[in-house]
C-alpha positions as CSV (number, residue, x, y, z in Angstrom):
1,X,-70.7,-44.5,65.7
2,X,-71.9,-41.2,64.2
3,X,-69.9,-39.9,61.4
4,X,-69.8,-36.1,62.0
5,X,-69.3,-35.1,58.4
6,X,-72.1,-37.1,56.9
7,X,-75.8,-36.0,56.7
8,X,-78.6,-38.5,57.2
9,X,-78.7,-39.1,53.5
10,X,-75.0,-40.0,53.4
11,X,-73.8,-36.8,51.7
12,X,-70.7,-35.0,53.0
13,X,-71.0,-31.6,54.7
14,X,-69.0,-29.2,56.8
15,X,-70.0,-29.5,60.4
16,X,-71.1,-26.5,62.4
17,X,-68.5,-25.4,64.9
18,X,-70.1,-22.1,65.8
19,X,-71.1,-23.3,69.3
20,X,-67.6,-24.5,70.1
21,X,-65.4,-22.5,72.4
22,X,-62.5,-20.6,71.0
23,X,-59.3,-22.1,72.5
24,X,-55.6,-22.1,71.8
25,X,-54.8,-25.0,69.7
26,X,-51.7,-26.4,67.9
27,X,-50.7,-29.3,65.8
28,X,-47.4,-30.7,64.7
29,X,-46.8,-32.8,61.6
30,X,-43.7,-34.5,60.2
31,X,-42.7,-36.1,56.9
32,X,-39.7,-37.0,54.9
33,X,-38.3,-36.6,51.4
34,X,-36.0,-39.5,50.7
35,X,-33.4,-38.8,48.0
36,X,-30.2,-40.0,46.5
37,X,-26.8,-39.4,48.2
38,X,-25.8,-36.9,45.5
39,X,-28.9,-34.9,46.0
40,X,-28.3,-34.7,49.7
41,X,-24.8,-33.6,49.0
42,X,-26.1,-30.8,46.7
43,X,-28.5,-29.6,49.4
44,X,-25.6,-29.6,52.0
45,X,-23.3,-27.7,49.6
46,X,-25.9,-25.3,48.3
47,X,-25.4,-26.5,44.7
48,X,-29.0,-27.4,43.8
49,X,-29.4,-26.0,40.2
50,X,-32.7,-24.2,41.0
51,X,-31.3,-22.4,44.1
52,X,-32.2,-22.4,47.7
53,X,-34.3,-25.6,47.9
54,X,-34.7,-25.6,51.6
55,X,-35.8,-21.9,51.7
56,X,-38.3,-22.4,48.9
57,X,-39.7,-25.5,50.6
58,X,-40.1,-23.6,53.9
59,X,-42.0,-20.7,52.3
60,X,-44.2,-23.1,50.3
61,X,-45.1,-24.9,53.5
62,X,-46.0,-21.6,55.2
63,X,-48.2,-20.5,52.3
64,X,-49.9,-23.9,52.2
65,X,-50.8,-23.8,55.9
66,X,-52.8,-20.6,55.2
67,X,-54.5,-22.1,52.1
68,X,-55.6,-25.5,53.6
69,X,-59.4,-24.8,53.3
70,X,-58.9,-24.2,49.5
71,X,-57.4,-27.7,49.2
72,X,-59.1,-29.9,51.8
73,X,-62.9,-29.6,51.1
74,X,-64.3,-30.1,54.6
75,X,-61.5,-28.1,56.4
76,X,-62.8,-25.0,58.2
77,X,-61.1,-21.7,57.5
78,X,-59.2,-21.0,60.7
79,X,-57.0,-18.1,61.6
80,X,-53.4,-19.3,61.4
81,X,-51.7,-17.3,64.1
82,X,-48.3,-19.0,63.8
83,X,-46.6,-21.6,61.6
84,X,-43.1,-23.0,61.8
85,X,-41.4,-25.2,59.3
86,X,-38.1,-26.9,60.0
87,X,-36.2,-28.9,57.4
88,X,-33.3,-31.0,58.5
89,X,-31.0,-32.6,56.0
90,X,-30.2,-36.2,57.0
91,X,-28.1,-38.9,55.4
92,X,-30.9,-40.1,53.2
93,X,-32.9,-37.0,52.6
94,X,-34.8,-34.2,54.5
95,X,-36.9,-34.4,57.6
96,X,-39.7,-31.8,57.6
97,X,-41.5,-30.7,60.8
98,X,-44.3,-28.2,60.9
99,X,-46.1,-26.7,63.9
100,X,-49.2,-24.6,63.3
101,X,-51.0,-22.6,66.0
102,X,-54.3,-20.8,66.3
103,X,-56.9,-19.6,68.8
104,X,-60.1,-20.8,67.1
105,X,-63.1,-23.2,67.3
106,X,-61.4,-26.1,65.5
107,X,-58.0,-27.6,65.3
108,X,-55.1,-27.1,62.9
109,X,-54.1,-30.7,62.1
110,X,-55.0,-30.4,58.4
111,X,-53.0,-27.2,58.2
112,X,-49.9,-28.9,59.7
113,X,-50.3,-31.9,57.3
114,X,-50.8,-29.6,54.4
115,X,-47.8,-27.5,55.4
116,X,-45.5,-30.6,55.5
117,X,-47.0,-32.1,52.3
118,X,-46.5,-28.9,50.2
119,X,-43.1,-28.3,51.6
120,X,-42.2,-31.8,50.5
121,X,-43.6,-31.2,47.1
122,X,-41.7,-28.0,46.7
123,X,-38.5,-29.8,47.8
124,X,-39.1,-32.5,45.2
125,X,-39.6,-29.9,42.6
126,X,-36.4,-28.1,43.6
127,X,-34.2,-31.2,43.5
128,X,-35.7,-33.0,40.5
129,X,-32.9,-31.9,38.2
130,X,-30.4,-33.9,40.4
131,X,-32.8,-36.7,41.6
132,X,-35.8,-37.7,39.6
133,X,-36.5,-40.5,42.1
134,X,-37.0,-38.7,45.4
135,X,-39.8,-40.0,47.5
136,X,-42.2,-38.3,49.9
137,X,-43.0,-40.5,52.9
138,X,-44.3,-40.8,56.4
139,X,-46.4,-37.7,56.5
140,X,-48.3,-37.8,59.8
141,X,-49.5,-35.8,62.8
142,X,-47.2,-36.2,65.7
143,X,-48.9,-34.0,68.3
144,X,-51.9,-31.8,68.9
145,X,-53.0,-29.6,71.8
146,X,-56.2,-27.8,72.8
147,X,-59.8,-28.3,72.1
148,X,-62.3,-30.7,73.6
149,X,-60.1,-33.8,73.1
150,X,-57.1,-32.2,74.8
151,X,-53.5,-33.0,74.2
152,X,-52.2,-35.9,72.2
153,X,-48.7,-37.1,71.2
154,X,-48.1,-40.0,68.8
155,X,-46.1,-42.8,70.3
156,X,-43.0,-43.0,68.1
157,X,-39.8,-44.8,68.8
């Protein structure tokens, strides 16, 4: 098995995607922030001391999607043409879903993962005054489309 991001000497490098076709691509990622019942209640009631926690987390995720190559060393800069971030308050925290779209030479899986991760970090920051023990968990790609490998959906129950 050839490792595409390693040179013959074993050093990491960014692969050349200039010969790949530009195609429409998308990726969806999900993650969770688990928190105490009183923190969930504060989110539902809009009484988080720092303000609109869900709104801040959404904007943080959107910004992060556009900054992924600054954070993930071998990620290619791609034109993010659309990004959606949804946050759903549940009984034990918040479910975060992000979908990122582009028309480019490489996929946007890293952008979707970065979007969810940073939205989760912002949410933790916003609720830490009411819950210092919140947990970020289950960040994963759930679907992708486009490109040479085609469409894929994670088998989740």
